[in-house]
C-alpha positions as CSV (number, residue, x, y, z in Angstrom):
1,X,-10.1,7.3,-24.7
2,X,-8.4,10.2,-23.0
3,X,-6.2,9.7,-19.9
4,X,-7.6,11.5,-16.8
5,X,-5.8,14.3,-15.1
6,X,-6.1,13.0,-11.5
7,X,-4.1,9.8,-11.8
8,X,-1.3,11.6,-13.7
9,X,-1.2,14.5,-11.2
10,X,-1.2,12.1,-8.2
11,X,1.6,10.0,-9.8
12,X,3.8,13.1,-10.4
13,X,3.2,14.4,-6.9
14,X,4.0,11.0,-5.4
15,X,7.3,10.9,-7.3
16,X,8.2,14.4,-6.2
17,X,7.4,13.6,-2.6
18,X,9.9,10.7,-2.8
19,X,12.8,13.0,-3.9
20,X,15.4,13.5,-1.2
21,X,15.2,16.7,0.7
22,X,16.6,19.7,-1.1
23,X,19.8,21.0,0.5
24,X,18.6,24.5,0.1
25,X,15.1,23.6,1.5
26,X,11.9,24.2,-0.3
27,X,11.2,23.2,-3.9
28,X,13.4,21.1,-6.1
29,X,14.8,23.5,-8.7
30,X,16.8,20.8,-10.4
31,X,13.9,18.8,-11.8
32,X,12.1,18.6,-15.1
33,X,8.7,17.1,-15.9
34,X,8.1,16.2,-19.6
35,X,5.3,14.4,-21.4
36,X,5.8,12.4,-24.6
37,X,3.5,13.8,-27.4
38,X,3.6,14.1,-31.2
39,X,2.8,17.8,-30.5
40,X,6.0,18.4,-28.7
41,X,9.4,19.7,-29.7
42,X,11.4,17.0,-31.5
43,X,13.8,15.2,-29.1
44,X,17.4,15.2,-30.2
45,X,20.9,14.8,-28.8
46,X,21.1,18.4,-27.6
47,X,17.9,17.8,-25.6
48,X,19.3,14.6,-24.2
49,X,22.3,16.5,-23.0
50,X,20.1,19.2,-21.4
51,X,18.0,16.6,-19.7
52,X,21.1,14.8,-18.3
53,X,21.9,17.8,-16.2
54,X,18.7,17.5,-14.1
55,X,18.8,15.5,-10.8
56,X,15.2,14.5,-11.3
57,X,13.5,13.8,-14.6
58,X,9.9,12.8,-14.7
59,X,8.6,11.5,-18.0
60,X,4.8,11.1,-18.5
61,X,4.1,8.7,-21.3
62,X,0.9,9.7,-23.0
63,X,-1.3,6.9,-24.3
64,X,-4.6,6.3,-26.2
65,X,-6.0,9.4,-27.9
66,X,-4.3,11.9,-25.6
67,X,-4.2,13.1,-22.0
68,X,-6.5,15.7,-20.4
69,X,-5.1,19.0,-21.6
70,X,-4.9,20.3,-18.1
71,X,-2.0,17.9,-17.5
72,X,0.1,20.3,-19.6
73,X,-0.3,22.9,-16.7
74,X,1.9,20.6,-14.6
75,X,4.7,19.7,-17.1
76,X,7.7,21.8,-18.2
77,X,7.8,20.5,-21.8
78,X,6.2,18.2,-24.4
79,X,8.7,16.1,-26.4
80,X,8.2,14.1,-29.6
81,X,10.3,11.5,-31.3
82,X,9.4,12.9,-34.7
83,X,6.6,13.4,-37.2
84,X,4.7,10.1,-36.6
85,X,2.2,8.8,-34.1
86,X,2.5,5.7,-31.9
87,X,-0.1,4.0,-29.8
88,X,1.5,5.3,-26.7
89,X,4.4,7.3,-25.3
90,X,6.1,4.4,-23.5
91,X,8.6,3.7,-26.3
92,X,9.6,7.4,-26.7
93,X,9.9,7.5,-22.9
94,X,12.3,4.5,-22.9
95,X,14.3,6.1,-25.8
96,X,14.6,9.4,-23.8
97,X,15.7,7.5,-20.7
98,X,18.3,5.5,-22.7
99,X,19.7,8.6,-24.4
100,X,19.9,10.6,-21.2
101,X,21.2,8.0,-18.8
102,X,24.2,7.2,-21.0
103,X,25.3,10.8,-20.7
104,X,25.4,10.7,-16.9
105,X,28.9,10.5,-15.5
106,X,29.8,7.0,-14.4
107,X,27.1,5.2,-16.4
108,X,29.3,4.2,-19.3
109,X,32.6,2.4,-18.5
110,X,34.7,4.8,-20.5
111,X,34.1,8.4,-19.5
112,X,35.0,9.8,-22.9
113,X,32.6,7.4,-24.7
114,X,30.1,10.2,-25.4
115,X,32.6,12.8,-26.5
116,X,32.9,12.2,-30.2
117,X,29.9,10.3,-31.7
118,X,27.1,11.0,-34.1
119,X,25.5,14.4,-33.5
120,X,28.4,15.5,-31.4
121,X,31.8,15.4,-33.2
122,X,34.0,18.2,-32.0
123,X,30.8,20.1,-31.1
124,X,29.3,19.6,-34.6
125,X,26.0,17.9,-35.4
126,X,27.3,15.4,-37.9
127,X,27.4,11.6,-38.3
128,X,30.2,9.4,-37.0
129,X,32.5,7.5,-39.3
130,X,31.9,3.8,-40.1
131,X,33.2,1.3,-37.5
132,X,34.8,-2.0,-38.3
133,X,36.0,-5.1,-36.3
134,X,37.2,-8.6,-37.0
135,X,37.4,-10.5,-39.2
136,X,39.5,-8.3,-41.6
137,X,37.6,-9.8,-44.5
138,X,34.0,-11.1,-44.6
139,X,32.4,-12.5,-47.7
140,X,34.8,-10.5,-49.9
141,X,34.3,-7.2,-48.0
142,X,37.4,-5.9,-46.3
143,X,38.1,-3.5,-43.5
144,X,39.7,-0.4,-45.1
145,X,43.4,-0.9,-45.3
146,X,44.1,2.5,-43.7
147,X,42.5,1.3,-40.5
148,X,45.0,-1.6,-40.4
149,X,48.0,0.6,-41.2
150,X,48.7,1.5,-37.6
151,X,49.3,5.1,-38.7
152,X,47.3,7.4,-36.4
153,X,47.5,10.4,-38.7
154,X,46.3,8.5,-41.7
155,X,43.5,6.9,-39.6
156,X,42.4,10.3,-38.3
157,X,42.4,11.8,-41.8
158,X,40.3,8.9,-43.0
159,X,37.9,9.3,-40.1
160,X,37.4,13.0,-40.9
161,X,36.8,12.3,-44.5
162,X,34.3,9.6,-43.7
163,X,32.4,11.8,-41.2
164,X,31.6,14.2,-44.0
165,X,31.0,11.5,-46.5
166,X,28.5,9.7,-44.2
167,X,26.7,12.9,-43.3
168,X,26.5,14.1,-47.0
169,X,25.2,10.7,-48.0
170,X,22.8,9.9,-45.2
171,X,21.8,13.2,-43.5
172,X,22.6,16.2,-45.8
173,X,20.2,18.2,-43.7
174,X,22.8,18.3,-40.9
175,X,25.3,20.1,-43.2
176,X,22.7,22.4,-44.7
177,X,19.9,23.1,-42.1
178,X,17.7,24.7,-44.9
179,X,17.6,21.3,-46.6
180,X,15.3,18.7,-45.2
181,X,15.4,15.0,-45.6
182,X,12.5,15.2,-48.0
183,X,14.3,17.8,-50.2
184,X,15.7,16.5,-53.4
């Protein structure tokens, strides 16, 4: 089954008609219309940051076999969650919303909560260091002693080391873009 163009087009036009009037008049230059599709560019943190800058983001969730190809004439971009196929685009759409909304100022309680985290540590696309909480020991596994030391310099050094260690171990492709996850 292929989703028809008319309902999709009408839904997008209805959403646009409900946007508040543009201060400059005319069209809404600060909007983006995307469709979830395994054929699209892979969605990543950089794309989430880009999308968070738009006042209006419309996400069309494909479903079934596909959508009428003419729908693509009315979207700005196709986005994919990766090299796999789902029964529908609703889960990718929800993932896009979650990753974008958290980047909008005022959404998270701490404004700096998105400054240094996986895929954005000092502007580098690497993984974040491991996080720990109480209890200090659980079933023989302890929180690293350096984190309990109270020495900010030692803690920061440990964090920098762990960032590289985590990335090398779990996502070496981030350190060497020519290497893929399937490379040995």
